[in-house]
C-alpha positions as CSV (number, residue, x, y, z in Angstrom):
1,L,9.1,-25.5,7.3
2,T,11.6,-24.7,10.1
3,P,13.8,-21.2,10.8
4,G,16.7,-23.4,9.5
5,D,15.3,-24.0,6.2
6,V,14.4,-20.4,5.6
7,V,15.7,-17.7,2.6
8,L,13.6,-14.8,3.0
9,P,12.0,-13.8,-0.2
10,Q,12.9,-10.0,-1.2
11,V,9.1,-8.7,-0.7
12,P,8.7,-5.8,1.9
13,L,6.6,-7.8,4.1
14,F,9.2,-10.9,4.0
15,S,12.4,-9.9,3.9
16,S,11.9,-7.4,7.2
17,L,10.9,-10.9,9.2
18,S,13.3,-13.0,11.0
19,P,13.1,-16.8,9.9
20,E,11.3,-17.6,13.0
21,A,8.6,-15.1,12.1
22,F,8.5,-15.8,8.5
23,V,8.1,-19.4,9.8
24,Q,4.9,-18.2,12.0
25,L,3.7,-16.1,9.0
26,S,4.2,-19.2,6.7
27,H,1.5,-21.4,8.5
28,A,-1.2,-18.7,8.0
29,M,-0.7,-18.3,4.3
30,V,-3.2,-19.6,1.8
31,M,-2.2,-20.1,-2.0
32,Q,-4.8,-18.8,-4.6
33,K,-5.4,-18.6,-8.1
34,S,-7.1,-16.1,-10.8
35,K,-7.5,-16.0,-14.5
36,P,-6.9,-13.1,-16.5
37,G,-9.5,-10.5,-15.9
38,T,-10.6,-12.0,-12.6
39,L,-11.2,-9.5,-9.8
40,V,-9.3,-10.6,-6.7
41,F,-10.5,-7.9,-4.7
42,E,-13.0,-5.0,-5.3
43,Q,-13.1,-1.3,-4.3
44,G,-15.5,-1.1,-1.3
45,E,-15.1,-4.6,0.1
46,P,-14.0,-4.8,3.6
47,G,-10.2,-5.2,3.8
48,D,-9.8,-8.3,6.0
49,S,-6.6,-9.8,4.3
50,C,-3.5,-8.9,1.9
51,I,-1.9,-10.5,-0.6
52,V,1.7,-11.5,-1.8
53,I,2.0,-12.2,-5.8
54,S,4.1,-15.4,-6.2
55,R,3.6,-15.4,-10.2
56,G,1.7,-13.4,-12.9
57,R,0.9,-9.8,-13.2
58,A,-2.4,-7.8,-11.7
59,Q,-3.5,-4.2,-12.2
60,V,-4.4,-2.2,-9.2
61,Y,-7.2,0.4,-9.9
62,R,-10.0,2.9,-8.5
63,K,-13.1,4.1,-10.0
64,T,-13.9,7.4,-9.8
65,P,-17.7,8.6,-8.7
66,E,-18.6,8.7,-12.2
67,G,-17.3,5.1,-12.9
68,E,-14.3,6.0,-15.0
69,E,-11.5,3.4,-14.2
70,I,-8.0,5.0,-13.0
71,E,-5.0,2.6,-12.9
72,L,-2.9,3.1,-10.0
73,M,-0.1,0.8,-10.6
74,Q,0.8,-2.7,-12.3
75,L,2.0,-5.2,-9.7
76,S,3.9,-8.7,-10.5
77,E,6.0,-11.3,-8.5
78,G,6.9,-10.0,-5.1
79,D,4.4,-7.3,-5.1
80,L,2.0,-7.1,-1.8
81,A,-1.7,-5.6,-2.4
82,G,-4.2,-5.0,0.0
83,V,-1.9,-3.6,2.7
84,F,-3.9,-0.1,3.0
85,A,-6.9,-1.2,4.1
86,L,-5.4,-3.9,6.4
87,M,-3.5,-1.1,8.0
88,S,-6.1,1.5,8.0
89,A,-9.0,-0.9,9.1
90,Q,-11.1,0.4,6.4
91,T,-12.8,-1.1,3.0
92,R,-10.9,-1.5,0.2
93,Q,-9.7,1.7,-1.5
94,A,-9.0,0.3,-4.8
95,S,-9.7,-2.8,-7.0
96,L,-7.1,-5.7,-7.8
97,R,-7.7,-7.5,-11.2
98,A,-5.5,-10.2,-12.4
99,V,-3.8,-9.5,-15.8
100,T,-2.5,-12.7,-16.7
101,E,-2.7,-15.9,-14.7
102,L,-2.1,-14.9,-11.3
103,E,-0.8,-17.2,-8.5
104,Y,-0.7,-15.3,-4.7
105,F,-0.5,-15.9,-1.0
106,E,-3.4,-14.4,0.8
107,I,-2.5,-13.3,4.1
108,D,-5.7,-12.7,6.9
109,R,-5.9,-9.7,9.2
110,A,-5.8,-12.1,12.4
111,A,-2.2,-13.4,10.8
112,V,-1.0,-10.1,10.3
113,D,-2.1,-8.5,13.8
114,D,-0.4,-11.3,15.7
115,L,3.0,-11.0,13.7
116,M,3.0,-7.2,14.1
117,Q,2.5,-7.7,18.1
118,T,5.4,-10.1,17.8
119,W,7.6,-8.8,15.4
120,P,7.7,-4.6,15.7
121,S,10.0,-4.7,12.3
122,V,6.8,-5.9,10.6
123,R,5.1,-3.0,11.4
124,M,7.3,-0.5,10.4
125,A,7.6,-2.1,7.0
126,L,3.9,-2.1,6.5
127,H,3.5,1.3,8.0
128,K,6.1,2.6,5.4
129,F,4.4,0.6,2.6
130,F,1.0,2.3,4.0
131,R,2.1,5.6,3.7
132,E,3.3,5.0,0.0
133,R,-0.2,3.6,-1.0
134,L,-1.8,6.5,0.8
135,L,0.0,9.0,-1.2
136,L,-0.4,6.9,-4.4
137,N,-4.3,6.8,-3.8
138,V,-4.3,10.7,-2.9
139,L,-2.6,11.6,-6.3
140,A,-4.9,9.6,-8.2
141,S,-8.0,11.2,-6.4
142,L,-6.8,14.9,-7.6
143,P,-7.9,16.1,-11.1
144,F,-4.3,17.1,-12.2
145,F,-2.9,14.1,-11.3
146,Q,-5.8,11.7,-12.6
147,K,-4.3,13.2,-16.2
148,L,-1.2,11.3,-15.9
149,D,-0.6,7.7,-16.5
150,S,-0.1,5.0,-13.5
151,R,3.7,5.4,-14.1
152,E,4.0,9.0,-13.9
153,R,2.3,9.1,-10.8
154,Q,4.2,6.4,-9.4
155,D,7.4,8.4,-10.0
156,I,5.9,11.6,-8.7
157,M,4.8,9.6,-5.9
158,R,8.6,8.7,-5.3
159,R,9.8,12.3,-5.3
160,F,8.0,13.1,-2.2
161,Q,9.6,13.4,1.2
162,D,8.2,11.7,4.0
163,R,7.9,13.8,7.2
164,D,6.3,13.6,10.6
165,Y,5.6,16.6,12.4
166,Q,4.5,17.3,15.9
167,P,1.3,19.5,16.9
168,G,2.4,23.1,17.2
169,D,5.3,22.3,14.5
170,E,5.7,25.1,11.3
171,L,5.2,23.4,8.3
172,F,6.1,26.7,6.3
173,F,5.8,30.4,6.9
174,E,4.5,33.1,4.9
175,G,6.8,34.9,2.6
176,A,9.1,31.4,2.5
177,E,10.3,30.6,-0.8
178,N,7.4,27.9,-2.4
179,D,9.1,25.2,-4.4
180,G,7.4,22.1,-3.7
181,L,3.8,20.5,-3.2
182,W,2.4,19.7,0.5
183,V,0.2,16.6,0.5
184,I,-1.1,15.9,4.2
185,L,-1.7,12.3,4.6
186,E,-2.8,12.0,8.4
187,G,-3.6,14.6,10.8
188,R,-4.7,18.3,10.2
189,V,-3.2,21.7,9.7
190,H,-4.2,25.2,10.0
191,V,-3.3,27.3,7.4
192,G,-3.4,31.0,8.1
193,S,-2.0,34.5,7.2
194,T,-0.4,37.1,9.7
195,D,-2.5,39.7,8.5
């Protein structure tokens, strides 16, 4: 594969790459297959790779402390999985199970780290993806949102506006009209009254 041969797939990770970066990544991708019902990875395992689905459908789900499975989403051709653990250097926060015959490319942490060092656009694309998955995980852990099905949670997730604040910034103030819900994804806030 050479840069002149490349037509970039419409995948969040791939479509942000230059042809040269895609060639670099292609050498680190390993094709895998799973039968229906097979666990591709499991909640709690080390998050040392991500995958890109090339054919088939898979289910992302989390287990509650009581052992109940909560579906987060269904993935299909072109979708990424495993980015959350990869970007946060933590264990898997959800499990991925093949729903149909599944073919996917696995990309290990070292290859993604190398790519982010060389191509800053990859870091930005993966960070955006990471924040979306983080929000989806948070929503699935809150009792009210657990009662919704995965599509309803995804629809709500899309309505959130991603905002960054600096230390000392005021998110809202006492007496302001309350017209939404705030979910803190990273960092800490102080909530207090003027009394």
